[in-house]
C-alpha positions in Angstrom: 234.2 110.0 20.9 233.1 113.0 22.8 230.1 113.8 25.1 228.7 117.1 25.8 227.8 117.7 29.5 225.7 120.7 30.4 225.3 121.7 33.9 222.3 123.6 34.4 222.6 124.5 37.9 223.6 128.1 38.8 226.1 126.4 41.6 229.0 125.2 39.4 230.2 122.4 41.9 227.2 121.7 43.7 224.8 118.6 43.8 224.0 118.7 40.2 228.1 118.5 39.4 228.5 115.8 41.9 226.1 113.8 40.2 227.4 114.4 36.6 231.0 114.0 37.3 230.3 110.3 38.6 228.9 109.4 35.2 231.8 111.3 33.8 234.4 109.1 35.5 233.0 106.2 33.9 232.8 107.8 30.5 236.7 108.8 30.8 237.6 105.4 32.0 236.1 103.9 28.8 238.1 106.3 26.5 235.3 108.7 25.6 236.1 112.4 25.9 233.8 115.1 27.8 233.3 118.7 27.4 231.5 120.5 30.0 229.0 123.6 29.6 228.4 125.5 32.9 225.6 128.2 32.5 226.8 130.2 35.2 224.6 132.6 37.5 223.6 135.3 34.8 220.3 135.1 33.2 219.8 133.2 30.0 218.0 134.5 26.9 215.0 132.8 25.8 213.8 132.1 22.4 211.8 134.7 20.7 210.7 132.7 17.6 212.6 135.1 15.3 213.2 132.0 13.0 216.8 133.2 12.2 218.2 129.8 13.4 215.8 128.2 11.0 217.7 129.8 8.1 221.2 130.0 9.2 221.4 126.9 11.7 222.4 129.0 14.7 220.6 131.7 17.1 221.3 135.2 16.0 222.4 135.8 19.7 226.2 135.5 20.0 226.6 133.4 23.4 227.2 130.0 24.4 223.9 128.7 22.7 225.2 129.8 19.2 228.8 128.3 19.9 227.5 125.1 20.8 225.2 124.9 17.6 228.0 125.5 15.4 229.9 122.8 17.3 227.3 120.2 17.1 229.0 117.9 14.7 232.1 117.4 17.1 229.7 115.8 19.8 228.6 111.9 19.8 226.2 112.3 22.9 224.8 114.6 25.4 224.1 114.5 28.9 222.0 117.6 30.4 222.0 118.0 34.2 219.5 120.2 36.3 218.5 120.8 40.0 214.8 120.6 40.7 213.1 123.9 41.2 209.3 123.3 41.7 209.1 120.0 40.2 210.9 121.4 37.0 214.3 122.2 35.5 216.3 125.6 36.4 214.8 128.4 34.2 217.9 129.4 32.9 218.5 125.9 31.5 215.2 125.7 29.9 215.7 129.1 28.1 219.0 127.6 27.2 217.8 124.2 25.7 214.8 125.8 24.0 217.2 128.1 21.8 219.8 125.4 21.4 217.7 122.6 20.1 215.4 124.8 18.0 218.3 125.5 15.4 220.7 123.2 13.5 221.7 121.5 16.8 218.8 119.4 16.9 219.5 118.0 13.3 223.1 117.3 13.8 222.0 115.4 17.4 220.0 113.0 15.4 220.8 109.3 16.2 223.2 110.4 19.1 222.6 109.2 22.5 221.3 111.7 25.2 220.1 111.4 28.7 218.9 113.7 31.8 220.5 113.9 35.4 218.6 115.5 38.1 219.4 116.6 41.4 216.8 117.3 44.4 216.7 117.8 48.0 213.5 115.4 48.3 211.0 115.2 45.5 210.1 116.5 42.2 213.0 114.6 40.3 210.7 112.4 38.4 208.9 115.4 36.8 211.9 117.2 36.0 213.4 114.1 34.5 210.6 113.7 32.3 210.5 117.6 31.2 214.4 117.1 30.3 213.9 113.9 28.2 211.3 115.4 26.0 214.3 117.4 24.2 215.6 114.0 23.4 212.4 112.2 22.2 211.6 115.2 19.7 215.1 115.0 18.1 215.4 111.4 17.1 218.0 110.8 20.0 218.2 107.6 21.8 217.4 108.1 25.4 220.1 106.5 27.8 218.6 104.7 31.1 220.1 103.5 34.0 219.3 101.0 36.9 216.8 103.5 38.3 215.9 106.8 37.1 218.7 109.3 36.8 218.6 111.3 39.9 220.4 111.8 43.3 219.3 113.2 46.6 220.6 115.8 48.9 220.8 119.4 50.1 224.5 119.6 49.6 227.3 117.9 47.5 228.1 115.9 50.9 224.8 114.6 50.8 224.9 113.4 47.4 228.0 111.7 48.0 226.3 109.9 50.9 223.6 108.7 48.4 225.3 105.3 47.5 222.1 104.3 45.1 222.1 107.4 43.4 225.8 107.7 42.8 225.5 104.0 41.7 222.5 104.8 39.4 225.2 107.6 37.8 228.0 105.2 37.4 225.6 102.6 35.5 224.3 105.4 33.2 228.0 106.1 32.3 228.4 102.5 31.5 225.3 102.4 29.4 226.4 105.7 27.6 229.7 104.3 26.8 228.2 100.9 25.6 226.0 102.6 22.9 228.3 104.9 21.9 230.7 102.1 21.1 227.8 100.1 19.5 227.0 103.1 17.2 230.5 103.5 16.3 231.1 99.8 15.5 228.0 100.1 13.1 229.5 102.8 11.3 232.6 100.8 10.8 230.4 98.2 9.2 228.4 100.4 6.9 225.6 100.9 9.5 224.5 104.5 9.5 221.9 106.5 11.2 218.4 106.7 9.2 217.7 109.0 6.2 214.4 110.4 7.4 211.5 111.7 5.3 210.9 115.5 5.4 209.0 116.3 8.1 205.4 117.1 7.9 203.6 119.5 9.6 199.7 119.0 10.2 197.7 122.2 10.8 194.4 121.3 11.7 193.2 125.0 11.6 193.9 125.4 8.1 192.9 121.9 6.8 196.4 121.0 5.8 
């Protein structure tokens, strides 16, 4: 089993990374592999609604988004981490996720657990947490929770390492993710597969459909 971890912070080993790493340790100890994606400091192109991905299953832009869309079947779970910017996730992360989920990635991740991890200095964590959870909630993905909202506090990685409750929340999150992944895997071995969904119905009140 393998979990994809997306670090949406421009700081590669900053506060968000520190929180995600605490969860990763628990997953690895449970025998679950992880793969990291770091978005870096360069701008990330947003979705232009060209619908190329609807036809081909992946974005026309040849970057990390396209690569992950083509790898989606390899992942059994997803963790998305972000710092708080004005009570929201980083702009580059949102541009990245809007393109990532709009193509075949979303279909491939149905039935697979996902969770968000948020890092903030002081406030805005719950709003950012809610924003990121929407990607899972619209994709038929079970959302993994913890003993508290999945957030840590601190201005620097050293501050985060002093947030004992936050780090414990990250470890509990890892336990819950590992537990759910193993339950899903056990279900497969006993003939329990993810649901076969009906074709999506799009209601358009403007045209009366």
